[in-house]
N, C-alpha and C positions, 0 to 999 in steps of 0.2 A: 762558595757557590752552593746553592741549595740542591738537595737531592733531586735526581731526575724523576719526573712524574710518570708513573705507570698506572694503568687501570686494567685490572684483570676482570674480564667479563665472564664470571662464573656464577652459578646459582648460590645465593646467599651473600654475594658481594654487596657492600654498601655503596651506593652511587647517588649522585645528585642529578635531577632532571627538572629543568625549568625552575630552579631555585628551591626545590623540595627534595628531601632525602627519601630514598626508596631502597628496598632490597631487590636484587635480581631474582625473580621467581622462576623464569623459564626462558631459555634461548630458543626463539622460533626459527631463525635462519641466520645467515651471516650478517644481516643488516638490521634485524629487529629483535626485540626482547619483550617479555612481560615483566612489569615491575609491580611490586606490592608495597603500599604505604604502611609502615610499621604500626602506626596508631589506629588508623581507620580500617586496615586490611583491604583497602580499595586496590583493585588490580587494573593497570592500564597498559597499553601497547606503546612502545617508544622506539625511535631509531637509535641504533648504537652510536652513530656519529654525534648525537645530541647529548650523550652522557658524559659527565665529568666526575671527578672524585668528590665524595661528600666532604664537608668541612672537617668532620671528625676523623676521617681517614687520611687526610693529607699529612704527609710525613714532615716532621720538623727536624729530622736528622740532617746534620750538616754533612755535605759530601765534598771531598777534596777534588780538585781538578788533577787529572793524571799528569798533565805537563809539569805541575809544580811539586810532584812527589819525588823525593830523592831516590836514586836507584836502589840504595840499600833498603829503604822503606818499601819500595815496590817489590823487591825480592822477598821481603818478609811477608807481604800481603799474598804473594803467589805461594809461598811456603804454607801459610795458614790455610789457603784455599785448597791446596792439594791434600792437606790433612783431613779437612772436613768434607771433601767431595764424596767419599763413600757413604757418609752419613746423610748428605743431601740426596743421594740417589736411593737411599733406603730409609725414608722418613718413617719414624715410629718404631724402628728396630733397635731396642735397647742393647741387644747383644753386639750389634755393629759398633755402637758408641763405646762399649766397654773394651772391645777388641782394638779399636783405634787408639783409645786412651793408653792401653797397655803397650801397644806396638810403638807408638810415637812419643811415649813418656809425657803426655799432656793430660792434665786432670780433666775429669768429666765436666765439672762446672766451667772450666775454661773453654772446652769444646762447645758447650751450649751457648756461652757468651759470644764466641766467634760466629756461631750460626745465627744468633740474634743480630749481630752487627751486619752480617751479610744480608739477611732477610730484610733489614730496615731499608735497604736501597736496591738490592739485587745486583750490585756492582762490586767487583773485586777490590776497588779502591777503599771501600769501607773497612777492609781488614788491615789497611796500612796503619802502623803506629801513629797515634795522634795525641794532641794535648787533651787533658780532661776539661770538658766544657760544662761541668757542674750538673750532669745528669740530664741534659736536653735529649729529647727523643724517647724518654721512657714511656712504657705503656700507661695508658690512662686508667687502667684497672689495676688495683693492688695485686702484688705477686701472689698473695695467699688465696685471693679469689680466682686468679688464673689457674693456680694449682688445683683448686677444688673442681673447677670446670673441666680441666684436662682429665683428672682422675675419674670423674663421673661419666664423661664421654667414653673413656676406655672401658670402665667397669659395666656400664649400663647399656650403652648404645652399640659399641663395637664388640659384640659377642654374638653367639649363634642364635640367641633368642630374638635379636633384632627388635628391641623395645623401641617405643615411639619417642619422638622428641619431647613430648609433653612429660613422659616419665623421667627423662633426663633433667628437665627443668625442675620438677618436683624434688628429685634427689639432690640437685645442687642447692635448692632452697633449704632442704632439711639439714644437709651437712654444714651449710654456712651458719644456720641458727644454732646448731649444736656446738659450733666453735665460736659462738658470739660474734659472728661477722655479718655485716649487712649483706644480704644476698643480692646478686646482680639482677637486672631486668631480664625477663625471659627471652627478649629479643637478642640480648647479648649471647646467651647460650645457643639460641637458634641459629644465629649467624655463624658461630664457630662450627656447628654441625654441618650446615649447608655448604661450607667451603671444603669439606672433606671430599676427596675424589672417590670415585667408585672403586678405583684400584686399591686405595687404602682400606676402604670398607671390606672389600673381599679378602684382603690380606689378613686383617684382624679376625674376620669371622670364619674363613675357611682355610687360611694358611697361605704361605708364600707360593707353594706349588700351584694351587688353584689360581692364584692371582697371575702368576707368570704364564700359565697355560692360556688364559683368556686375553691377557694384555701384551703378550710378546709380539712385537711388530712382525709383519709378514715381510720376508726378505725381498727386496726389489732387484731389478737387473743391474743397477749401479750400486756398488758396495756402500751400505749405510743409508741410501736414499729411500727410506721406508715410510716417511711421512713428511708433510709440508715443513719447510725450513730446516730439514735435517741436513741437506747438502745443497749449497748454492755455488754455481760456477760463474766466474767473472772473467771477461776478456775484452780486448779492444779491437777496433778496426777503423780504417779510414773509409768514410762513406762514399759510395759511387755516385756522387752528385755534387754539383757546384752550386753554391748559394750566392745570393746577392745582398748588397747593403740596403738598409731601409730607406735611405735618402735618394740616391741616384739610380738604384736598382742595377748597379753594375756588379759584375762577377767578382767575388773576393776569395774564392777558393773552396776546397773540400774540407768539411769538418770531420772531427773524430767522434766516435761514440764508444763509451764504456758501458757494457751491458751485464746485468746480473739475472740469471734464471734459476728457478727452483727446479732441481732435477726430478723430484718426485712427480710434480704436476706439469712441468714444462712451462709454467707461467713466467712472465717477465716480472721480476720483483722490483727492479729499478734500472735506471739508465742515467747517463750524463753526457751531454753533447757540448763540444767546445772546439775551438780552433787550436787549442794548445795540445801538443803531443802528450800521449799518455804518461801519467806520473802519479805521485802521491796525492795531488789535488783531485784528479779525475777519479781515482779509486775511492778516496774518502767520500767524495760527494755522491758517487754511485751507491756505496754502502749505506750512507745516510738516507738517500732517497728510497732504497730498498726497505729499510726498517720502518720508515715513517708511513702512517696512513695516507691514502691517496686522494681524499676528498678535496683538500686545498689545491692539489696539483691539477685536478680536472677542472676545478672552478677557475683557476688562473688561466688555464688554456682554453676555456670555454668549450670543453668536451663533455658530452653527455654519455653515460654508460656506467656499467658496474665494474668496479676495480677493487675488490676486497682483499688484495694481496699485500701483506705487510708483516712485520715482526722481526725480532732478533733471531738470526739463524744460528744453528748449532755449529756448522762447519762451512768454511769457504774454500773451494778448490780453485786454484789459479795456476798460471804457468810459472816458469822459473825466472821471469824477468826481474831485474833489480828494483823496478818500481813497486813490486809486491813484497819487497823485503826491507822497506824503510822502517826505521824505529818507531815513527809516529803511528803507522798502521799496525805494527806488531803490538804496541802498547795499548792502542785503542781496542783491538780485537780481544786482547787479554782482559781488559777492563770489563767487557760485556760477555766474557766467557765464550767467545767465538774462537773455535779452533781453526787456524790458518794452515791449510795443507797445500803443498806445491806438487804439481804434476810429476809423477815418477818419470825418470829419464827413459826414453825410448818406449813410452807407452802413450801414444797420442790419443788412443781411444778414451782416456780419462777426461779429455776435454772435448769429446765429440759432441755432446749435447749443445754446449754454448756455440761451438763452431758451426753446427748445422743451423742453429737459430740465426746467427749472424749471416750465414749464406742465404737463408730465406729472406731476411730483411733486405740484403743488398739486391736480391733478385726483384723484390717488390719496388725498389727505388728506380729500377730501369724503366718504369712506366711514367716517371715524373719528368717534367721539363728540366733540362740541365744535367741529365744523367750522363755519366762518363762510361757507362756499361762496364763490363768486367774484362773485356779484351779490346786492344786497339783497333782491330779490323772491324769490330762491331760498330764503331763510331766513325767509320771511314767517310761517310757522307753526312755526318751529323756534327754541327758546331755546338758543343756543350756550353761554352761560355756565352755564345750569342742567344741560345735558347733558355739559359738559366732564368728562373722567375721567382723562386722561393727564397725568403729570408730565413735565417736560422730559427727565428721564432715561429715562422709558419711551418718550417720543417718539423719542429718539435710538436706542434699542434697536429700535423699529419701523422707523426709517429705515435703519439698517444691515442689518436683515433684508430689507427691500424691495430695497435696492441689490444685495446679494450673491445672494439667492435668487430674486428676481423680475426686476428690471430687467436685470441682467447676463446672465440666462438666457433672455431673451425676444428673438425675432427683431426686429431694428431695421430698419425699412423703408429707411432711408437707406443702410445698408451691406449689406443683404441677408443678414445673419447676426446671431448674438448678439454683443453688445459683448465678452463674455468670449472667444468664439472669435476675434474680430478682434484682440483684444489678444494672445492666444497666437500667432496667425499672424504678427503683427508682430514678436514677440520670437523665435519659433522658426523662422520662415520658411515658405515655401510653394513650390509648383511655379513660381510666376511672380514671386516676390519674396524677396530674401534677408532673413533675420531680423536684428535688431539685437543679439541676445544679451541675457542678463539684465542689467538695470540694476544699477549699483553700489549696494550696501546700506549704509546708515548705521546703525551699531549704537548709538552714544552720541548721542542727539539733543539733548543739553544745549546745545552750542554752536549747533546748527542753530536750535533754538527761540529762544535768546537773540538770535541775529542777526536774526530776523524779528520779534521783539517790539519795540514802541515803547518809548522810554525816558523817564524822568522825571529832571529835574535838581534836586538839592537841596543845600543847605549842610549840613554836619555840625555839630550843636550839642552842648552838654554832655549832653543826654538822648539823643542819637543823631539819628535822622531821623524825620519823621512824614509819612505819605502817607494821605490820606483818613481822618483822625481816628486812625489806628493808629500807634503808636510802635514803632520797631525799633532794636535796638542789638546790637553785638558789639565785642569788644576790638579787632578789626582796624580799627575806625573811630577809635580813640582818638587816633592820631597826626594825624588830619585834623580834629579838633575846632577850630572857629573858624579854619580855614586860610584864607589870603589867596591871591588870584589871583597867579601869578608875574609879577613886573615891574609891579605896580600902583602902586608908589611910595607917595605920601602918601595916595592915595584910599582905600587899605585896603579894597578890594572883596573881599567874602567869596567864596571859591572854591566853585563848584558842581560836583557830582560826578554821574556817571551811575548811575542805579538802574533795574532792570527787575523786572517782576512777572509770574509765571505766573498767569493768571486762574483756573486750576483749583485753586490752593492759595496763598492770600495770607499764609500763616503765615510765609513766607520771602520776602525780596526779594533781588535780586542786585546787589551793589555792585562796580563796576569800579574796581580800584585802579590809578591812573595810573602808579605806579612798578613794580608787579609785573606789569602788563599781563595781569591775570587777574581773573575774577569770584569774589567770595566770598559765601557764603550769610549773610545777616543775618536772624536770627529776630526774633519779637516781643520787645519789651523785657520784657513780662510773659509768660514762657514757659508760664504755667499756662493761657493762653487756648488754646482748641481750634483746629485747622485749619478753614479756611472758604474756599469758592469765592467769586469776585468776584460771582457772581449772588446767592448767599445774602446776601452783605454788602450789595449794593445793595437787595435786597428788604427787609432789616431797616431800613436807613436810610429807605427809602420809607415803611414802616409807621410809623416813629417820627415822620416829618414829617407824615403823615396824622393822627396823634394830637396834632399840635401840640406835640410834645415840645420843650422849651426847652433850649438849650445842649447839643446832641447831642455826645457825646464817646465815647471808646473804651470806657469802663466801661459806659455805657448800652447800647451796641451789643452787647457780649459778654454782658451780663446778659439782654438780649432773646433772643439766640441760644441761651443756655443753657436758658432757659425753653422755647423751641421744641423743643430736643432732648429735654427731659424729657417734654414732651407727646407727641413722636414715639415715644419709647421706651415710654411707657405705652400708647399706641395699638397699637404692635406687640405688646406683651405681652397686651393684652386681646384682640387679634385671634387670637393663637395659642391662648389659653385657650378662646375661643369655638369655634375650629375643633376643638380637642381634645374639648370637650364635645359638639359636633355629631357627631363621629365615634363617640364613646362611646354617645350616644343612638341613633345609627343601628345600631350593633352590638347594643345591647340589644333594639331593636325587631326586628331580624332573628332573634335568638334566640327571642323570644316568638312571632313569627309561625311559625317552624319547629316549635316545640313544639305550637302550636295545630293546625298542618297534620297532624302525625303523629297527634295525638289524634283528629282528624276521620276520618282514614283507618282507624284501629283500631276506632272505635266505630260508624261509620255507613256504611261502604262495604264492598263485596265485590270480589273480583278482577275479575269481569265488568264492574264499573263503571269500572275503570281501563284496560281493554284493549278495543280495538274488536272488535265481534262478528265482523267479517270475518276476523280472524285465527283464529277457531275454526271457520271453514267447512271441512268435510272436504275440499273441493276444493283447498284451499290446503296441505294436509298432504302432504309428499312423503317418499320414502325418504331415509335418511341419505346414500346415495351422491349423490343428486341435490342435496340441500341443501349437501353439502360442495363439490360441483363448482361450484355457482352462487355460493356465498358467498365462495369464495377465488379465483375466476377472473374 
């Protein structure tokens, strides 16, 4: 599996915009930047959502899937990461590198090699022992040139004299020529300098104490929640509303929601709505939605508004439920360097922020048709099932609209401003606190989603694999049919393989090939079957069981689904025809009324009946000069 694709929106970053490569010159706000074309120096304004990685910056580093990494290799990756973590937190400090090398008995070159492996993807799995791939992913610039650039930046730019970038480029050119090395293009040197953070510059020029004094985060009311994405709280609740199915508009029950909020700003980072009880799937999908940018979400839901909240969080706080302690979640959080903290026993205030947000959301739902309210006596004279009107898709559209255009825009008493303003302040900075900068964006969420999804283990049979009555097959499975576990000897234990499934579309499952170290899409065995979400699937199975259907199988499930689709399409057609007829009838009625009105005027009225008598009063008649003056002034 290829490395996950990040884009860091920082000054000096190389990006591609409408097919042309640029450097990020300046960040204007959370949605727009100024770009500079390297050759022409032309500066343009662009939307951040339209930026992608430049071709030269796309990583070729192979990244292993965490599900396929043996436990002993994963433990080694975590050991290596723990060793280099102090160095990552103190970039540019050679004393830290020497101290770690001495304390951990690891050579300095090995430490730098591990740091380079980690930086190539930003994921802990890069540190797991792997086969030698012949040097793929090496820097495009020779190491000797990289060394010259690094030394020139440290000697010329990162000092108290604060010399210009042009001086650094000239020094790089001189040193390379003295060493009989072809010098790099000035833009290469320039891009290295522009990616340096202000904290690093201050640390080298004025020392660590000055850097810490300026950049030490201001302590917040919640431990560690000092900036966006520092602490995220996640919890579940059953929504106080009954939703209906899309076809018959009949009540089908109350859905669950898993919600994630950023404690610093109180913004909603992500959510996941389904009928399934909380578990590894709902948590994984909620974290996935929290990390991903929201442009596609708003587009799919047809919701307009500003939703710039995304990014990999530092810490997740959750309750002590077993659904938060699954191995898949623990491993995925470790892969992305997310610390998973459980709420301390007998300290409910640690989850107070998310619980208050869920309470606010439930209160808002009490205004919608089909609400169950929060107490039985409140719905004494209200038939929730009879009044239910929203489908789960319409409920999600309402929720996204509420989050973006109401909750994020409303003053929050706890922070004294709107959540959106607080988020922007944390990202861009303010008079009293430095901003963190825009979070890195993940463009291809496939690996991210698969890492956070729970997995099923299945043997591969002649027919492929079956999950929940549904058969899947692809030729890529052929070599693994009836495969045995390695080293099982005479026991001949059938080998189990890892499969994952996206709940939004179960027409494809994802098979992890243990040799290729990659996931492959495995479609329905019967490719004529239509795509279906896991909720539609579960609802159909539930209906079949309620009708006491014997021997439920794939064919019965998809036959029932097809019948529902036909009913839905006919209902839509009938609704469109009814609306068209209503519009036509209204139009004809308007025409008839207009004709009758004209006829009445022509036959039964005079001008004096249509105009007030006061206008014909001689006292109101004025000369043209006066009329002109008053009418146009």
